[in-house]
C-alpha positions, 0 to 999 in steps of 0.5 A, spaced: 481 369 721 483 373 715 484 370 708 491 370 709 490 366 715 485 362 712 490 359 707 496 359 712 491 354 716 490 350 710 498 349 709 499 347 716 494 342 715 496 339 709 503 339 711 501 335 717 497 330 713 500 323 714 497 321 707 496 324 701 489 326 698 489 321 693 489 315 698 484 318 703 479 320 698 480 314 694 479 310 700 473 314 703 469 314 696 467 307 698 462 308 704 460 301 704 467 298 705 469 304 709 463 304 714 459 298 713 464 293 714 463 288 719 465 290 726 470 295 724 475 290 722 477 294 715 484 297 716 484 304 715 488 308 709 496 306 711 498 313 714 491 313 718 492 306 721 499 308 723 496 314 727 493 309 731 499 305 733 502 312 735 496 314 740 497 313 747 491 310 751 488 317 753 489 319 746 485 313 744 479 315 749 480 322 747 477 320 740 471 317 743 470 324 747 465 328 744 462 335 748 457 340 747 461 346 744 463 351 750 462 357 745 455 355 743 451 357 737 444 360 737 439 356 742 444 351 744 446 353 751 439 352 753 438 345 749 445 342 750 449 346 756 456 345 755 457 344 763 458 349 769 466 348 768 466 348 761 470 354 757 472 355 750 480 355 753 479 349 757 476 345 750 482 348 746 487 345 752 483 338 751 484 339 743 492 340 744 492 334 749 488 330 744 483 329 749 477 331 744 474 328 738 470 334 737 464 338 739 457 339 737 452 345 737 458 350 736 458 357 734 459 357 726 465 357 722 469 362 726 469 358 732 470 351 728 476 355 725 479 356 731 479 349 734 481 346 728 487 350 727 489 349 734 488 341 733 492 342 726 498 346 729 499 344 736 496 337 738 501 332 737 498 327 732 494 333 728 488 329 728 482 333 725 476 335 729 469 333 728 464 338 728 457 336 729 450 339 730 443 338 731 440 340 724 433 337 725 429 341 720 434 346 718 440 351 720 438 358 719 433 357 714 428 353 718 423 348 714 417 345 717 418 340 723 419 333 720 412 331 722 409 336 718 414 335 712 412 327 713 405 330 712 407 331 705 407 324 703 413 326 698 420 323 700 423 327 695 421 334 698 424 331 704 430 329 701 431 337 698 430 340 704 435 336 708 440 337 702 438 345 703 440 344 710 446 340 709 448 346 704 447 351 710 450 347 715 456 345 711 458 352 710 458 353 717 463 348 719 458 342 721 461 335 718 455 331 722 448 332 724 444 328 729 438 327 724 434 324 722 430 322 727 427 315 725 423 313 731 416 310 730 411 315 734 404 312 736 402 315 742 400 323 741 402 324 748 410 323 747 413 330 745 418 328 741 414 325 735 414 332 732 421 330 730 419 324 726 415 321 720 409 319 725 406 312 726 407 308 719 412 304 718 413 305 710 412 312 711 417 312 716 422 308 712 421 312 706 422 319 709 428 316 713 432 314 707 430 320 703 433 325 709 439 321 709 440 322 702 439 329 702 444 330 708 449 326 705 448 328 697 453 326 692 458 323 697 461 324 704 467 327 702 463 333 698 464 340 702 457 341 702 455 334 705 454 332 712 454 325 715 447 323 718 446 320 724 439 315 725 436 316 732 434 313 737 436 306 737 431 303 739 423 304 740 424 311 744 417 312 741 414 306 745 415 309 752 410 307 757 404 312 757 408 317 752 412 319 757 419 321 755 425 317 757 420 312 760 421 304 760 419 300 754 417 293 754 415 291 747 416 284 743 422 282 739 416 281 733 414 288 734 421 291 734 422 287 728 416 289 724 415 296 727 421 299 730 427 296 726 425 298 719 426 305 719 433 304 721 435 299 716 432 304 711 437 309 713 443 304 713 441 302 706 441 309 704 448 310 707 447 313 714 454 312 717 452 313 724 447 311 729 445 314 736 443 309 742 436 311 745 435 314 752 430 308 754 431 301 757 428 296 753 425 290 757 429 292 763 436 293 759 438 301 757 439 301 750 446 305 751 448 298 755 444 293 751 449 288 747 443 284 744 441 291 741 448 294 739 452 288 738 447 282 736 442 285 732 446 292 729 453 289 728 452 281 727 445 280 724 445 287 720 453 288 719 453 295 721 460 297 721 459 305 722 459 309 729 455 308 735 454 314 739 451 315 746 445 320 746 447 326 751 450 323 757 446 317 756 452 313 759 452 317 765 444 316 766 446 308 766 447 310 774 440 313 775 437 307 771 440 303 776 444 299 772 451 301 773 454 303 780 458 309 778 461 312 773 467 307 772 462 302 771 457 306 767 463 307 762 465 299 762 457 297 761 456 302 755 463 301 751 463 293 752 455 293 749 457 297 743 457 305 744 463 307 741 463 314 742 461 318 749 457 324 748 458 330 753 459 325 760 466 325 759 466 318 762 470 315 756 476 320 757 476 319 765 475 311 765 477 308 759 485 308 760 484 305 767 479 300 765 484 298 759 490 298 764 486 293 768 484 288 763 477 290 764 476 293 757 480 289 751 485 294 747 482 291 741 475 293 743 478 300 744 482 300 737 476 298 734 472 304 736 477 309 735 478 306 728 470 307 727 471 314 729 477 315 724 474 312 718 468 317 719 473 323 719 477 320 713 470 319 709 468 326 711 475 328 707 477 331 713 484 328 713 485 331 706 483 338 708 480 339 715 478 346 713 473 343 707 467 345 711 470 351 715 469 358 710 466 364 713 465 367 706 462 361 704 458 361 710 455 368 709 454 367 702 450 360 703 445 362 709 438 364 708 439 365 700 432 367 696 432 359 693 433 357 700 427 361 703 423 359 697 424 352 698 422 353 705 415 356 703 414 351 698 415 345 703 411 349 708 405 350 704 405 342 702 405 340 709 399 343 711 393 338 712 386 340 710 381 336 715 375 339 713 372 344 708 364 344 709 361 348 703 367 350 700 369 356 705 376 355 703 380 358 699 378 365 701 377 371 696 382 376 696 377 382 696 370 383 698 370 380 705 372 383 711 377 378 715 378 378 722 385 374 724 384 372 731 388 368 736 395 367 740 398 365 733 395 370 729 401 374 728 408 376 732 414 373 731 413 367 736 412 360 735 413 359 728 419 355 727 417 350 732 422 346 737 429 343 736 432 348 732 439 350 734 440 356 730 434 359 727 430 364 730 422 366 730 425 373 729 427 371 722 421 368 720 415 371 717 408 371 721 401 370 719 399 377 720 404 380 715 403 375 710 395 376 710 396 383 710 400 383 704 394 379 700 388 382 703 387 390 705 381 389 709 384 385 715 383 386 723 388 382 727 387 380 735 391 376 739 385 373 743 387 375 750 381 379 751 375 374 749 370 380 749 374 384 744 376 378 740 368 377 739 367 384 737 372 383 732 369 377 729 362 380 729 365 386 725 368 381 720 365 377 714 369 371 716 374 369 722 381 366 721 382 363 728 389 361 729 390 357 735 393 350 738 400 349 741 406 353 743 412 350 740 415 349 747 409 344 748 412 339 743 419 336 743 424 333 748 421 333 755 414 335 753 410 329 754 403 332 755 398 328 759 392 331 755 393 332 748 388 337 747 387 345 745 389 349 751 383 350 755 383 358 754 384 357 747 378 352 747 374 357 750 376 363 745 374 358 740 367 357 743 366 364 744 368 366 736 363 360 734 357 363 738 357 369 734 355 365 728 360 367 723 364 362 719 370 360 722 377 357 719 381 354 724 388 354 723 391 349 728 398 350 730 401 343 733 407 338 733 403 332 735 396 329 733 390 332 738 384 330 740 379 336 738 373 338 741 367 342 740 368 349 736 375 347 734 373 340 732 366 342 728 369 348 725 367 349 718 374 349 715 380 346 719 387 346 717 393 343 721 398 348 720 404 345 724 410 349 725 412 351 718 419 355 719 422 361 716 416 362 711 410 360 716 406 365 715 407 366 707 406 358 706 399 358 710 397 364 706 398 361 700 393 355 702 388 360 705 387 364 699 388 359 694 395 360 691 396 353 693 391 347 693 392 343 700 395 336 698 398 334 705 395 328 709 396 326 716 402 322 718 399 321 725 391 319 727 388 324 730 384 321 736 377 322 739 380 323 746 386 323 750 384 316 753 384 313 747 391 314 746 396 310 744 391 310 737 394 308 731 391 305 724 395 299 724 392 296 730 390 288 730 383 286 731 381 283 737 377 277 738 371 282 739 371 287 734 365 292 733 362 291 727 360 297 722 355 301 725 352 302 732 356 301 738 355 294 741 356 291 748 361 287 749 365 289 743 372 292 743 371 300 744 370 305 750 364 306 753 363 313 749 367 312 743 368 307 737 375 304 736 377 309 730 380 315 729 377 322 729 381 324 723 385 318 720 392 317 718 392 319 711 386 323 711 387 330 708 382 334 703 384 338 696 380 344 693 378 339 688 373 334 688 376 327 688 373 321 686 375 314 685 373 308 681 374 302 676 379 298 681 382 292 677 387 287 679 391 283 674 390 277 677 386 274 683 392 270 685 399 273 687 404 268 685 411 269 683 409 274 678 407 281 681 400 283 682 398 290 679 392 294 682 389 299 677 384 305 679 382 311 676 382 318 680 378 323 677 378 331 679 371 333 678 372 340 681 374 346 678 381 347 681 387 343 680 388 338 685 394 333 688 391 327 691 395 322 695 392 315 693 394 310 698 394 302 698 392 298 704 392 291 705 390 286 710 392 279 711 385 275 713 388 269 717 395 268 719 400 264 724 401 271 727 395 276 728 396 282 723 394 289 723 387 291 720 390 295 715 397 296 713 400 301 708 404 298 702 404 304 697 402 311 695 403 316 690 401 323 689 397 324 683 396 332 680 389 333 676 387 339 672 379 340 673 376 335 669 382 330 668 382 323 670 388 319 671 389 311 672 394 309 678 398 303 678 401 299 684 405 293 684 405 288 690 410 282 690 410 276 695 416 280 699 411 286 700 407 281 704 412 279 709 411 279 716 415 276 722 413 269 724 412 265 730 420 263 729 422 271 729 424 270 722 421 273 716 415 269 713 410 270 707 404 265 708 399 263 703 392 265 704 386 271 702 388 278 703 383 284 702 386 291 699 384 298 699 385 303 694 383 309 698 384 316 701 386 314 708 387 308 712 380 308 715 376 310 708 373 304 704 375 307 698 375 301 692 376 295 696 378 288 693 381 281 694 386 276 692 389 270 694 397 269 695 399 262 692 
């Protein structure tokens, strides 16, 4: 559409609007009122409310029908196929008939403009369409996968990258993103852990809130804002055996203490939508679970926003064995609380008949439609349906130098240094011959990571390109011929070995039965180590791995994840010392696959093994201690960090907060950023408590020789847990605390009493 057509489309849309800009914008300026009101009972702006009265039942069902775009963008065809019979023309006909609320993962502003123009010119009620997409870790500028970014332990960085992703997405016509994923993931076998913030509740809460704030910016109606969708509700990451889509059977206490809090944080930050998870929960699929979607979400939490199914989640109730057929699945999901159906088409097909026969109340249908219209109003679509659809803006805002610089910064700040024996890193820029070996040494592949619809590896910068820009004397070998790789290693002074997972080994439907380095790459590592040359291992992965042999024992070991558009430059920045590593593990690296699920905040048993050698009849495997190979929170810097001078403002925590102080020093020759962590343990409680729980953390940047005092504050509320009556409780008694560099480091230890 040319410039004249663009403005014509806007004139059409404004003539078609039944409410003035002032009324809808004023209404949408209060998301707490508009989207979080109990049970969706809050009236819409009068002119939009009038639309509801004019809708046929089929048009109402159409507002609850979301489909994958037939004119798909990027990798969407393989990730979320539109269906064998779908076509763009067919979807345009659905738009004209009022049978489609919107599409997701479409092909940019051009596609969105054609569909929105059709809605505003030719549909009966002129209700604007909603355009959604999976913007999980960037659009065309790809940022580190969320698990990697969580390693930064910097929610502000997550907010900034989400804000950048929203600017690109909104410029491409996207109103709504199916992110952030806020599932707690404690089983390394589960592939979708790559989309979240790891195993810890506090870190998960903070990253969830930061990403919501980043996506939504200054307000949903802003042209560069996209609505967030917290997913997957709930406990999707707790599937048995780490198997994707698998059954979940956990206690209500575990839900309240572990899996609910990140969702509550996302809602508190303003997320107006939530996605039901695929899994069943104690035998009842989340997509048809009224206790979850109504009792908890609506009544207890007062969430009045929109609940959307996951891709064909309602249809899958049949395979679950809960629903007898499509009509039954529709009824079960809708009455349980799922407002919008994604992809199955079931709501459009069956809700009109269910309402006509009295099996679904008209009031429930109107409630769901109000929530959809409320979201569209809040996004400013009734004021200007084309506010995010501008091909010129799309070109101007995609992959700008500022975006790429942020991707490089985020990448470098996501890399975790697990070991650096003898100060092997950083590598000098001159005077040493480097052999860059392994399947990820170079080439445009496995850079951006899983679950990115619009970015491509072709647009990303690989490691070899980045290293060659810094070091003139480098040999690159992909390791496919072990003999040639060994020869290259022998001719070098130092080997940089780039190994790990391909990006299709992590993500949805990528559960692994053994979370190890692929055997061929492990064999390559052993052969390279046998040369006796110093080896730096760069570990590409989307999950915690059980490391062994030459990989585990390499003198220098970096977890480089999948870092996105600036993958190679970000790694090179750390490798050669332009950036001192500051990231920490957001997941525990187990000693062996058989140990998983392993997470630091486990409860003690009645027979814990005491410190030291393994003892008989204690809680451990025959061959392994019950601890991590590399603990949650672990990560090294290029400085030399020391902890000292722990002090508490009181030995008793009462009504006044308790202040904990410690001194952190950098005794090294390089500036460094330390992530200082505060853990506590409730020594005796009415419900057994984890051996440690993270309560706070802070990032401290220290020049060489510098010392800083850090302060943490604990309140009674910080020590709350779900009691035997399933209500929050705080119990007096003794507590231990640690100011430490990881969840299993002793650091500085102390005690206090809760009065």
